[in-house]
C-alpha positions, 0 to 999 in steps of 0.5 A: 566310227559309224554314222549311228549316233551322230546327228545327220548334219554332223555326219554330213560335215565329216563326209564333206571334210573327208571328201575335201581331204581325199580330193587334196591328197595324191591317190598313192597316199590314200588307203586303197579302199578310199582311192576310188572315192577320190573323184566323187563329188560331195553329194555323191560321197554322202551315199558312202558316208558309212564307209568313210566314217568307218575309215576314220578308225584307222590311226594313220589316216586320222594322223594324216587328216590332222596334218592336212587340217594343220595346213589350213585347207579351204574348208568350212570352219564348222566342217574343219572343226568337226573333222579335227575332233573326230581325227584327234579323238581327245577325251570326250570326242564322241560326245562332242560330235553327238552334241554338235548339232547345228542350231536350226535357223530361226523360223521365217516369219513369212506370214507377217511379211506376206500380210505387210505386202498384201496391205501395201498392195491393197493400198496401191490398188486403192490409190490406182482406183482413186486416180482412175476415178479422178 
């Protein structure tokens, strides 16, 4: 598997999940090429995402990841679900990953809120001016 064709947020979720797996697994049980990544923090692992995602082509690693996921590790639900899809590789798995884009958060209507706050501030200033004039 490569990061090509995967949305960035999906690839990042897979790397976070794999990173949690690496940290939770004793070093001797990890493939030799991944042992050095075991101590990396999640943000640092993102720089190695192509290597991590390529490692998912190993059937034995995927089987161990599925076993680990069955033990319900403390992992974001979405990260765990995507990692399970990538590990189990059921029919249509790559299409499911490609379509798993996280919906964008609703736009912040900060403009309307700013207008409300400006109106409140102006009312308060007017009240203060009247109080001073009295």
